[in-house]
All heavy atoms as an XYZ file, in Angstrom:
876
protein
N      -8.968    273.979     97.071
C      -7.833    273.137     96.876
C      -7.604    272.235     98.139
O      -7.310    271.112     98.059
C      -6.601    273.937     96.602
C      -5.468    273.099     96.130
S      -4.077    273.992     95.408
C      -3.492    274.920     96.772
N      -7.854    272.839     99.320
C      -7.657    272.159    100.562
C      -8.668    270.932    100.630
O      -8.289    269.848    101.112
C      -7.826    273.033    101.745
N      -9.876    271.142    100.140
C     -10.865    270.091    100.207
C     -10.503    268.930     99.269
O     -10.968    267.812     99.457
C     -12.256    270.666     99.860
N      -9.731    269.190     98.201
C      -9.348    268.164     97.270
C      -8.684    266.980     97.932
O      -8.889    265.849     97.544
C      -8.484    268.741     96.138
N      -7.899    267.244     98.925
C      -7.185    266.134     99.646
C      -8.170    265.263    100.432
O      -7.825    264.082    100.729
N      -9.342    265.709    100.698
C     -10.339    264.927    101.404
C     -11.244    264.137    100.478
O     -11.984    263.296    100.905
C     -11.193    265.845    102.307
C     -10.359    266.629    103.314
C      -9.569    265.758    104.281
O     -10.103    264.764    104.695
O      -8.384    266.129    104.554
N     -11.247    264.484     99.190
C     -12.161    263.777     98.299
C     -11.738    262.399     97.946
O     -10.499    262.136     97.847
C     -12.215    264.574     96.903
C     -12.910    265.929     96.965
C     -12.705    266.678     95.640
C     -14.399    265.751     97.246
N     -12.660    261.497     97.814
C     -12.398    260.155     97.525
C     -12.869    259.709     96.141
O     -12.941    258.498     95.847
C     -13.012    259.182     98.581
C     -12.239    259.296     99.943
O     -11.064    259.490     99.881
O     -12.939    259.164    100.946
N     -13.286    260.627     95.322
C     -13.789    260.337     94.014
C     -12.744    260.731     92.973
O     -12.583    261.925     92.682
C     -15.117    261.105     93.777
C     -15.794    260.672     92.487
O     -15.123    260.170     91.551
O     -16.980    260.973     92.367
N     -12.093    259.758     92.327
C     -11.056    260.100     91.379
C     -11.578    260.855     90.176
O     -10.819    261.625     89.541
C     -10.429    258.759     91.040
C     -11.481    257.722     91.395
C     -12.245    258.287     92.523
N     -12.825    260.626     89.843
C     -13.354    261.337     88.647
C     -13.522    262.831     88.916
O     -13.279    263.638     88.021
C     -14.702    260.727     88.207
C     -14.546    259.255     87.750
S     -13.233    259.041     86.511
C     -13.841    259.944     85.187
N     -13.922    263.187     90.098
C     -13.964    264.586     90.477
C     -12.587    265.227     90.464
O     -12.391    266.332     89.915
C     -14.669    264.816     91.822
C     -16.149    264.406     91.759
C     -14.555    266.244     92.302
C     -16.857    264.387     93.109
N     -11.631    264.498     91.052
C     -10.275    265.039     91.082
C      -9.718    265.148     89.635
O      -9.047    266.128     89.325
C      -9.410    264.099     91.879
C      -9.708    264.089     93.413
C      -8.971    262.936     94.073
C      -9.389    265.421     94.046
N      -9.985    264.126     88.848
C      -9.524    264.160     87.388
C     -10.088    265.396     86.699
O      -9.440    266.085     85.941
C      -9.901    262.916     86.673
C      -9.472    262.853     85.251
C     -10.051    261.645     84.553
N     -10.044    261.798     83.133
C     -10.893    262.486     82.419
N     -11.880    263.198     83.007
N     -10.749    262.578     81.111
N     -11.419    265.646     86.933
C     -12.075    266.782     86.278
C     -11.445    268.055     86.739
O     -11.206    269.035     85.972
C     -13.581    266.746     86.601
C     -14.350    267.716     85.698
C     -15.826    267.491     85.703
N     -16.391    267.678     87.033
C     -17.107    266.768     87.671
N     -17.416    265.630     87.086
N     -17.599    267.040     88.860
N     -11.045    268.151     88.009
C     -10.327    269.342     88.514
C      -9.016    269.529     87.846
O      -8.620    270.656     87.483
C     -10.136    269.263     90.030
C     -11.387    269.388     90.839
S     -11.168    269.064     92.616
C     -10.329    270.644     93.058
N      -8.266    268.453     87.623
C      -6.976    268.485     86.941
C      -7.183    269.036     85.507
O      -6.317    269.840     85.025
C      -6.267    267.132     86.892
C      -5.039    267.138     86.013
C      -5.890    266.699     88.317
N      -8.251    268.670     84.891
C      -8.489    269.085     83.530
C      -9.054    270.464     83.432
O      -8.643    271.303     82.577
C      -9.417    268.071     82.819
C      -8.650    266.721     82.622
C      -9.844    268.605     81.458
C      -9.488    265.640     82.123
N     -10.037    270.784     84.312
C     -10.819    272.017     84.069
C     -10.468    273.217     84.927
O     -10.862    274.325     84.580
C     -12.292    271.660     84.396
C     -12.832    270.647     83.367
C     -14.251    270.258     83.747
O     -14.865    270.746     84.681
O     -14.787    269.322     83.021
N      -9.783    273.016     86.032
C      -9.488    274.188     86.866
C      -8.624    275.214     86.102
O      -7.670    274.900     85.441
C      -8.792    273.815     88.165
C      -8.880    274.880     89.183
O      -8.061    275.847     89.179
O      -9.827    274.845     90.050
N      -9.012    276.482     86.340
C      -8.338    277.520     85.610
C      -7.012    277.987     86.185
O      -6.284    278.769     85.579
N      -6.685    277.407     87.351
C      -5.370    277.782     88.023
C      -4.403    276.684     87.927
O      -4.647    275.565     88.393
C      -5.673    278.168     89.460
C      -6.595    279.308     89.600
N      -6.249    280.642     89.344
C      -7.943    279.381     89.912
C      -7.253    281.450     89.564
N      -8.271    280.671     89.922
N      -3.261    276.930     87.413
C      -2.222    275.940     87.190
C      -1.834    275.305     88.527
O      -1.696    274.063     88.584
C      -0.971    276.631     86.570
O       0.039    275.670     86.473
N      -1.620    276.044     89.590
C      -1.169    275.501     90.849
C      -2.210    274.534     91.453
O      -1.904    273.544     92.046
C      -0.802    276.602     91.876
C      -1.992    277.474     92.294
C      -2.674    277.176     93.446
C      -2.309    278.607     91.579
C      -3.786    277.931     93.889
C      -3.378    279.412     92.031
C      -4.104    279.078     93.097
N      -3.515    274.830     91.152
C      -4.565    273.895     91.624
C      -4.521    272.611     90.826
O      -4.548    271.526     91.374
C      -6.002    274.546     91.536
C      -7.081    273.516     91.862
C      -6.074    275.725     92.472
N      -4.392    272.711     89.507
C      -4.301    271.528     88.642
C      -3.197    270.657     89.099
O      -3.315    269.394     89.228
C      -4.123    271.925     87.182
C      -5.363    272.508     86.553
C      -5.191    272.611     85.036
N      -4.021    273.308     84.570
C      -3.968    274.617     84.360
N      -5.004    275.405     84.545
N      -2.856    275.165     83.926
N      -2.056    271.234     89.381
C      -0.870    270.467     89.715
C      -0.977    269.850     91.141
O      -0.549    268.720     91.357
C       0.406    271.231     89.564
C       0.688    271.497     88.115
N       1.493    270.663     87.374
C       0.299    272.482     87.276
C       1.541    271.086     86.135
N       0.813    272.173     86.057
N      -1.484    270.572     92.055
C      -1.692    270.052     93.407
C      -2.653    268.881     93.402
O      -2.479    267.896     94.053
C      -2.128    271.098     94.379
C      -2.359    270.578     95.774
C      -1.094    269.965     96.366
N      -1.436    269.265     97.585
C      -1.124    267.954     97.863
N      -0.481    267.262     96.936
N      -1.477    267.399     98.942
N      -3.777    269.034     92.649
C      -4.782    267.960     92.571
C      -4.180    266.765     91.804
O      -4.428    265.609     92.233
C      -6.078    268.464     91.911
C      -7.039    267.346     91.695
C      -6.709    269.551     92.818
N      -3.339    267.001     90.811
C      -2.705    265.853     90.178
C      -1.824    265.137     91.142
O      -1.821    263.862     91.221
C      -1.831    266.303     88.971
C      -1.174    265.154     88.281
C      -1.853    264.450     87.307
C       0.077    264.729     88.652
C      -1.248    263.341     86.702
C       0.696    263.625     88.084
C       0.000    262.916     87.069
N      -1.126    265.833     92.011
C      -0.290    265.187     93.057
C      -1.161    264.320     93.998
O      -0.715    263.276     94.406
C       0.489    266.240     93.798
C       1.582    266.921     92.966
O       1.925    266.364     91.898
O       2.041    267.982     93.354
N      -2.323    264.805     94.318
C      -3.233    264.030     95.149
C      -3.636    262.731     94.448
O      -3.631    261.686     95.000
C      -4.436    264.876     95.574
C      -3.992    265.999     96.502
C      -5.541    264.043     96.217
C      -5.068    267.101     96.732
N      -4.020    262.886     93.180
C      -4.365    261.738     92.358
C      -3.246    260.697     92.330
O      -3.405    259.504     92.525
C      -4.736    262.125     90.934
C      -6.154    262.531     90.645
C      -6.241    263.076     89.206
C      -7.078    261.432     90.859
N      -2.039    261.210     92.090
C      -0.907    260.354     92.007
C      -0.612    259.577     93.304
O      -0.286    258.440     93.267
C       0.354    261.183     91.617
C       1.611    260.404     91.415
C       2.741    261.217     90.885
N       2.891    262.435     91.697
C       3.564    263.533     91.294
N       4.077    263.523     90.043
N       3.684    264.546     92.034
N      -0.856    260.281     94.443
C      -0.634    259.612     95.697
C      -1.669    258.576     96.023
O      -1.398    257.524     96.675
C      -0.649    260.660     96.813
C       0.519    261.607     96.727
C       0.384    262.824     97.639
O      -0.534    262.900     98.448
O       1.228    263.800     97.458
N      -2.922    258.805     95.606
C      -4.045    257.961     96.001
C      -4.427    256.866     95.034
O      -5.003    255.847     95.393
C      -5.324    258.810     96.259
C      -5.268    259.678     97.501
C      -6.573    260.352     97.671
C      -6.695    261.129     98.957
N      -8.014    261.680     99.105
N      -4.219    257.144     93.709
C      -4.787    256.238     92.701
C      -3.707    255.801     91.704
O      -2.813    256.596     91.363
C      -5.981    256.973     91.965
C      -7.060    257.378     92.946
C      -7.137    258.718     93.316
C      -7.926    256.500     93.475
C      -8.086    259.136     94.224
C      -8.905    256.902     94.383
C      -8.979    258.210     94.722
O      -9.915    258.605     95.637
N      -3.903    254.661     91.149
C      -2.976    254.135     90.172
C      -3.639    253.678     88.886
O      -3.261    252.705     88.276
C      -2.151    252.965     90.816
C      -1.505    253.375     92.040
N      -0.367    254.154     92.064
C      -1.785    253.124     93.373
C      -0.003    254.347     93.357
N      -0.857    253.750     94.139
N      -4.673    254.406     88.518
C      -5.511    254.056     87.370
C      -4.748    254.407     86.094
O      -4.636    255.580     85.701
C      -6.800    254.853     87.474
C      -7.767    254.550     86.299
O      -7.395    253.810     85.360
O      -8.887    255.021     86.373
N      -4.300    253.419     85.357
C      -3.581    253.642     84.140
C      -4.363    254.292     83.073
O      -3.819    255.088     82.304
C      -3.000    252.302     83.647
C      -1.844    251.809     84.538
C      -0.633    252.686     84.441
O      -0.043    252.863     83.325
N      -0.223    253.291     85.559
N      -5.671    254.025     82.973
C      -6.506    254.671     81.954
C      -6.598    256.177     82.209
O      -6.514    256.963     81.236
C      -7.883    254.056     81.952
C      -7.965    252.682     81.369
C      -9.398    252.139     81.264
O     -10.308    252.954     81.111
O      -9.543    250.938     81.400
N      -6.674    256.553     83.454
C      -6.692    257.971     83.796
C      -5.373    258.648     83.390
O      -5.379    259.722     82.787
C      -6.926    258.174     85.296
C      -6.914    259.658     85.726
S      -7.085    259.845     87.495
C      -5.671    258.874     88.099
N      -4.243    258.015     83.734
C      -2.991    258.612     83.355
C      -2.792    258.685     81.898
O      -2.229    259.623     81.326
C      -1.835    257.829     83.987
C      -1.756    258.000     85.526
C      -1.731    256.842     86.315
C      -1.758    259.177     86.106
C      -1.657    256.926     87.712
C      -1.646    259.378     87.492
C      -1.652    258.233     88.299
O      -1.624    258.362     89.665
N      -3.249    257.639     81.173
C      -3.168    257.644     79.715
C      -3.985    258.779     79.118
O      -3.561    259.524     78.206
C      -3.624    256.308     79.148
N      -5.178    258.951     79.672
C      -6.025    260.066     79.164
C      -5.369    261.447     79.432
O      -5.318    262.281     78.504
C      -7.376    259.986     79.839
C      -8.341    261.048     79.399
O      -8.480    261.268     78.147
O      -8.935    261.775     80.254
N      -4.878    261.623     80.603
C      -4.214    262.878     80.916
C      -2.966    263.072     80.055
O      -2.728    264.220     79.595
C      -3.866    262.971     82.421
C      -5.086    263.061     83.336
C      -4.602    262.918     84.823
C      -5.808    264.394     83.163
N      -2.162    262.019     79.838
C      -0.943    262.151     79.091
C      -1.238    262.506     77.605
O      -0.455    263.207     76.971
C      -0.160    260.853     79.135
N      -2.327    262.097     77.100
C      -2.650    262.340     75.686
C      -3.547    263.598     75.506
O      -3.486    264.240     74.430
C      -3.379    261.158     75.093
C      -2.527    259.936     74.961
C      -3.145    258.771     74.164
C      -4.458    258.293     74.812
N      -4.977    257.105     74.110
N      -4.343    263.923     76.508
C      -5.396    264.923     76.231
C      -5.357    266.162     77.142
O      -6.141    267.103     76.819
C      -6.794    264.269     76.416
C      -6.898    263.130     75.396
O      -6.639    263.265     74.200
N      -7.380    262.002     75.884
N      -4.609    266.255     78.186
C      -4.563    267.426     78.963
C      -4.072    268.626     78.165
O      -3.142    268.487     77.346
C      -3.689    267.237     80.196
O      -3.616    268.422     80.994
N      -4.681    269.769     78.425
C      -4.193    271.007     77.789
C      -2.945    271.563     78.435
O      -2.286    272.454     77.876
C      -5.305    272.108     77.830
C      -6.450    271.812     76.948
O      -6.307    271.037     75.960
O      -7.563    272.248     77.206
N      -2.672    271.054     79.632
C      -1.441    271.475     80.415
C      -0.279    270.483     80.095
O      -0.312    269.371     80.524
C      -1.847    271.475     81.884
C      -0.792    272.012     82.765
O       0.427    271.776     82.506
O      -1.116    272.643     83.786
N       0.705    270.998     79.426
C       1.819    270.162     78.995
C       2.560    269.569     80.197
O       3.131    268.460     80.144
C       2.771    270.812     78.064
C       3.525    272.016     78.620
C       2.754    273.349     78.518
O       1.613    273.400     78.128
O       3.436    274.364     78.843
N       2.604    270.329     81.334
C       3.325    269.764     82.515
C       2.502    268.641     83.099
O       3.070    267.625     83.636
C       3.541    270.877     83.519
C       4.425    270.448     84.661
C       5.832    269.949     84.353
O       6.337    270.303     83.230
O       6.376    269.263     85.156
N       1.193    268.749     83.088
C       0.336    267.589     83.528
C       0.578    266.385     82.659
O       0.691    265.273     83.124
C      -1.147    267.962     83.583
C      -1.402    269.007     84.635
C      -2.054    266.749     83.740
C      -1.305    268.581     86.066
N       0.662    266.604     81.344
C       0.971    265.527     80.448
C       2.319    264.833     80.732
O       2.450    263.613     80.804
C       0.975    265.949     78.980
C      -0.410    266.410     78.446
C      -0.520    266.529     76.981
N       0.485    267.274     76.354
C       0.497    268.636     76.135
N      -0.558    269.298     76.577
N       1.456    269.265     75.558
N       3.324    265.652     81.045
C       4.629    265.131     81.405
C       4.530    264.295     82.736
O       5.109    263.275     82.810
C       5.654    266.253     81.536
C       7.074    265.741     81.733
C       8.022    266.889     82.062
N       7.743    267.502     83.347
C       8.063    266.971     84.546
N       8.704    265.832     84.601
N       7.730    267.600     85.650
N       3.860    264.874     83.704
C       3.727    264.138     84.987
C       2.958    262.815     84.782
O       3.313    261.818     85.389
C       2.993    264.988     85.992
C       3.811    266.150     86.551
C       2.943    266.891     87.612
C       3.672    267.977     88.292
N       2.840    268.587     89.321
N       1.936    262.823     83.961
C       1.177    261.619     83.726
C       2.013    260.561     83.044
O       1.907    259.396     83.378
C      -0.100    261.964     82.871
N       2.870    261.002     82.108
C       3.763    260.054     81.373
C       4.615    259.302     82.385
O       4.811    258.135     82.231
C       4.625    260.853     80.403
C       5.881    260.119     80.068
C       3.812    261.185     79.166
N       5.045    259.966     83.446
C       5.918    259.341     84.419
C       5.243    258.157     85.161
O       5.927    257.355     85.825
C       6.503    260.375     85.421
C       7.421    261.315     84.764
C       7.913    262.304     85.812
C       9.034    263.131     85.303
N       9.719    263.886     86.366
N       3.928    258.187     85.187
C       3.163    257.147     85.946
C       2.693    255.999     84.972
O       2.248    254.980     85.466
C       1.902    257.757     86.577
C       2.239    258.791     87.623
C       2.983    258.154     88.800
C       2.098    257.221     89.577
N       2.761    256.649     90.747
N       2.864    256.162     83.683
C       2.335    255.191     82.732
C       3.188    253.951     82.690
O       4.408    253.931     82.800
C       2.271    255.805     81.310
C       1.076    256.667     81.074
C       1.199    257.386     79.804
C      -0.193    255.915     81.150
N       2.492    252.851     82.433
C       3.131    251.558     82.221
C       2.810    251.025     80.830
O       3.393    250.016     80.401
C       2.593    250.480     83.253
C       2.868    250.782     84.709
C       2.117    249.814     85.584
C       4.354    250.781     85.019
N       1.933    251.684     80.110
C       1.482    251.286     78.803
C       2.419    251.779     77.699
O       2.469    252.973     77.402
C       0.038    251.756     78.564
C      -0.589    251.160     77.319
O       0.173    250.985     76.337
O      -1.766    250.920     77.363
N       3.160    250.835     77.145
C       4.174    251.233     76.145
C       3.555    251.829     74.884
O       4.155    252.770     74.297
C       5.094    250.042     75.749
C       5.994    249.645     76.879
C       6.969    248.574     76.542
O       7.322    248.449     75.328
O       7.382    247.814     77.431
N       2.374    251.377     74.487
C       1.771    251.921     73.290
C       1.312    253.365     73.494
O       1.525    254.195     72.586
C       0.582    251.057     72.801
O      -0.402    251.029     73.750
N       0.847    253.705     74.672
C       0.507    255.112     74.950
C       1.709    255.961     75.027
O       1.773    257.056     74.471
C      -0.330    255.183     76.232
C      -0.528    256.682     76.641
C      -1.676    254.475     76.103
N       2.736    255.415     75.626
C       4.029    256.151     75.733
C       4.594    256.390     74.338
O       5.132    257.489     74.074
C       4.965    255.443     76.637
C       4.688    255.457     78.097
C       5.507    254.423     78.841
C       4.928    256.859     78.665
N       4.560    255.430     73.522
C       5.064    255.597     72.100
C       4.263    256.688     71.351
O       4.824    257.476     70.649
C       4.976    254.279     71.348
C       5.997    253.246     71.846
C       5.829    251.842     71.274
O       4.729    251.586     70.667
O       6.691    251.010     71.498
N       2.929    256.639     71.590
C       2.103    257.632     70.926
C       2.469    259.074     71.385
O       2.644    259.971     70.570
C       0.591    257.377     71.243
C      -0.365    258.334     70.632
C      -1.823    258.067     70.956
O      -2.090    256.897     71.386
O      -2.615    258.986     70.832
N       2.628    259.268     72.716
C       3.004    260.562     73.219
C       4.407    260.931     72.726
O       4.664    262.088     72.360
C       2.934    260.557     74.774
C       3.486    261.868     75.373
C       1.500    260.339     75.234
N       5.324    259.991     72.693
C       6.716    260.261     72.309
C       6.774    260.705     70.823
O       7.650    261.512     70.462
C       7.605    259.014     72.466
N       5.817    260.231     70.053
C       5.821    260.617     68.628
C       4.971    261.875     68.351
O       5.275    262.629     67.392
C       5.192    259.475     67.811
C       6.074    258.289     67.673
C       5.404    257.145     66.921
C       6.199    255.897     66.961
N       5.527    254.776     66.336
N       3.915    262.116     69.138
C       2.953    263.120     68.780
C       2.795    264.341     69.646
O       2.168    265.309     69.238
C       1.585    262.463     68.677
C       1.540    261.349     67.629
O       2.120    261.584     66.528
N       0.917    260.254     67.930
N       3.334    264.337     70.828
C       3.096    265.555     71.678
C       3.776    266.755     70.997
O       4.854    266.666     70.421
C       3.690    265.349     73.090
C       3.054    266.359     74.051
O       3.642    267.460     74.199
O       2.035    266.024     74.647
N       3.147    267.870     71.177
C       3.664    269.103     70.544
C       4.925    269.635     71.205
O       5.662    270.388     70.566
C       2.591    270.180     70.427
C       2.240    270.848     71.771
C       1.109    271.846     71.624
O      -0.032    271.465     71.367
N       1.436    273.126     71.808
N       5.176    269.258     72.442
C       6.303    269.777     73.159
C       7.430    268.702     73.282
O       7.187    267.588     73.693
C       5.905    270.250     74.601
C       5.034    271.464     74.549
C       3.620    271.339     74.693
C       5.624    272.715     74.415
C       2.877    272.449     74.603
C       4.822    273.816     74.325
C       3.436    273.724     74.434
O       2.677    274.847     74.359
N       8.585    269.129     72.946
C       9.766    268.226     72.929
C      10.030    267.626     74.339
O      10.314    266.458     74.472
C      10.999    268.984     72.467
C      12.259    268.225     72.494
C      12.202    267.175     71.429
N      13.336    266.240     71.642
C      13.620    265.328     70.781
N      12.901    265.203     69.651
N      14.583    264.510     71.053
N       9.879    268.412     75.388
C      10.178    267.883     76.718
C       9.129    266.857     77.160
O       9.472    265.911     77.908
C      10.402    268.969     77.767
C       9.204    269.599     78.361
C       8.822    269.252     79.662
C       8.498    270.536     77.725
C       7.702    269.848     80.231
C       7.415    271.189     78.293
C       6.996    270.816     79.569
O       5.961    271.393     80.168
N       7.955    266.890     76.669
C       6.944    265.847     76.985
C       7.270    264.600     76.114
O       7.257    263.511     76.677
C       5.558    266.327     76.668
C       4.477    265.196     76.900
C       5.182    267.567     77.517
N       7.682    264.778     74.906
C       8.107    263.645     74.055
C       9.340    262.995     74.701
O       9.413    261.793     74.786
C       8.427    264.092     72.650
C       7.193    264.605     71.885
C       7.405    264.758     70.390
N       8.617    265.574     70.075
C       8.578    266.863     69.836
N       7.448    267.556     69.889
N       9.670    267.485     69.514
N      10.265    263.792     75.157
C      11.513    263.283     75.777
C      11.154    262.473     77.039
O      11.690    261.427     77.324
C      12.451    264.354     76.139
C      13.191    264.920     74.907
O      13.085    264.369     73.844
O      13.817    265.980     75.060
N      10.202    262.988     77.840
C       9.773    262.307     79.037
C       9.165    260.935     78.687
O       9.412    259.969     79.425
C       8.834    263.155     79.850
N       8.392    260.901     77.645
C       7.734    259.642     77.223
C       8.855    258.664     76.773
O       8.799    257.451     77.115
C       6.734    259.868     76.126
N       9.825    259.134     76.028
C      10.914    258.263     75.547
C      11.713    257.730     76.748
O      12.104    256.565     76.821
C      11.848    259.009     74.589
C      11.162    259.239     73.268
C      11.961    260.143     72.337
O      13.147    260.420     72.667
O      11.436    260.544     71.295
N      11.958    258.601     77.696
C      12.710    258.197     78.927
C      11.924    257.139     79.714
O      12.539    256.140     80.161
C      12.948    259.400     79.811
C      13.814    259.163     80.941
N      13.279    258.857     82.197
C      15.161    259.047     81.108
C      14.271    258.641     83.062
N      15.380    258.739     82.447
N      10.616    257.350     79.843
C       9.804    256.379     80.543
C       9.781    255.032     79.817
O       9.851    253.981     80.432
C       8.399    256.927     80.677
C       7.432    256.040     81.492
C       7.856    255.993     82.900
N       6.960    255.161     83.662
C       7.299    254.272     84.556
N       8.559    254.072     84.846
N       6.420    253.534     85.165
N       9.762    255.041     78.424
C       9.864    253.801     77.707
C      11.132    253.073     77.995
O      11.151    251.837     78.198
C       9.728    254.126     76.198
C       8.322    254.283     75.617
C       8.396    254.898     74.275
C       7.596    252.972     75.655
N      12.265    253.815     78.004
C      13.584    253.217     78.320
C      13.508    252.590     79.719
O      14.058    251.519     79.933
C      14.633    254.265     78.232
C      15.001    254.675     76.831
O      14.620    253.950     75.874
O      15.620    255.760     76.638
N      12.921    253.306     80.715
C      12.903    252.772     82.099
C      12.119    251.442     82.089
O      12.529    250.440     82.719
C      12.152    253.757     83.010
C      12.931    254.960     83.332
C      12.177    255.907     84.222
O      10.895    255.783     84.367
O      12.819    256.824     84.755
N      10.992    251.351     81.373
C      10.214    250.181     81.362
C      10.924    249.010     80.605
O      10.883    247.865     81.067
C       8.825    250.424     80.679
C       7.889    251.321     81.539
C       6.652    251.714     80.696
C       7.519    250.604     82.869
N      11.482    249.378     79.504
C      12.124    248.315     78.659
C      13.379    247.777     79.294
O      13.775    246.634     79.011
C      12.443    248.877     77.244
C      11.144    249.128     76.449
C      11.343    249.754     75.145
N      10.052    249.914     74.484
C       9.882    250.674     73.416
N      10.851    251.510     72.994
N       8.674    250.777     72.861
N      14.059    248.543     80.096
C      15.257    248.044     80.792
C      14.933    247.540     82.188
O      15.828    247.112     82.924
C      16.355    249.141     80.876
O      15.824    250.226     81.639
C      16.809    249.556     79.525
N      13.643    247.627     82.546
C      13.165    247.162     83.878
C      13.928    247.921     84.985
O      14.266    247.279     85.998
C      13.301    245.590     83.990
C      12.435    245.091     85.084
O      11.424    245.677     85.485
N      12.818    243.977     85.627
N      14.221    249.135     84.814
C      14.975    249.942     85.712
C      14.428    249.924     87.154
O      15.141    249.780     88.090
C      15.087    251.356     85.193
C      15.919    252.314     86.077
C      17.377    251.890     86.091
C      15.842    253.742     85.478
N      13.093    250.012     87.261
C      12.440    250.106     88.579
C      11.679    248.820     88.942
O      10.942    248.816     89.881
C      11.480    251.295     88.580
C      12.150    252.571     88.231
C      11.941    253.339     87.130
C      13.197    253.239     88.970
N      12.742    254.413     87.136
C      13.512    254.388     88.290
C      13.797    253.026     90.203
C      14.444    255.351     88.730
C      14.797    253.931     90.602
C      15.063    255.088     89.841
N      11.853    247.721     88.114
C      11.212    246.510     88.405
C       9.710    246.564     88.141
O       8.920    245.792     88.788
N       9.303    247.432     87.276
C       7.857    247.580     86.930
C       7.521    246.764     85.668
O       8.374    246.533     84.861
C       7.539    249.029     86.590
C       7.786    250.011     87.734
C       7.669    251.412     87.307
O       8.503    251.810     86.431
O       6.812    252.132     87.817
N       6.273    246.325     85.662
C       5.851    245.559     84.463
C       5.097    246.509     83.533
O       4.190    247.168     83.904
C       4.831    244.501     84.953
C       5.448    243.246     85.382
C       4.320    242.414     85.861
N       4.248    241.186     85.116
C       3.591    240.152     85.609
N       2.976    240.204     86.775
N       3.564    239.031     84.919
N       5.637    246.502     82.369
C       4.930    247.374     81.317
C       3.786    246.531     80.771
O       3.731    245.327     80.884
C       5.869    247.767     80.220
O       6.290    246.643     79.469
N       2.868    247.261     80.180
C       1.722    246.613     79.502
C       1.635    247.244     78.094
O       2.172    248.310     77.814
C       0.380    246.858     80.253
C       0.396    246.260     81.633
C       0.077    248.317     80.365
N       0.942    246.536     77.203
C       0.713    247.082     75.896
C      -0.773    246.982     75.632
O      -1.325    245.876     75.685
C       1.450    246.318     74.841
O       2.920    246.312     75.222
C       1.341    246.895     73.472
N      -1.395    248.116     75.386
C      -2.845    248.101     75.179
C      -3.229    247.765     73.768
O      -4.341    247.461     73.493
C      -3.408    249.435     75.634
O      -3.001    250.504     74.723
N      -2.316    248.015     72.852
C      -2.655    247.750     71.440
C      -3.476    248.852     70.815
O      -4.063    248.587     69.760
N      -3.566    250.005     71.411
C      -4.333    251.110     70.847
C      -3.581    251.703     69.633
O      -2.472    251.896     69.530
C      -4.525    252.201     71.862
C      -5.445    251.825     72.998
O      -6.277    250.899     72.757
N      -5.316    252.424     74.110
């Protein structure tokens, strides 16, 4: 886990977030990704496909893509992840943080 902070390959870090068997490692590595990278495709993939619902919730908070957020808000199995996606949509639609949303059309 300590070495993860030194890695400069987002794909290796992403794989650690998905595959590591320890929750605390997944979450710490996600935090490293969040600090270093702003790849919306990566966050969309994690928000839709991670087996860890808390990682999905954290990824939702970084998303700018309204269509992905709408999908998660409608389809995630956990209410608190759906609520987080709805909240993030509200933030983007009201321009709460001055962020520009995007629509991928997926």
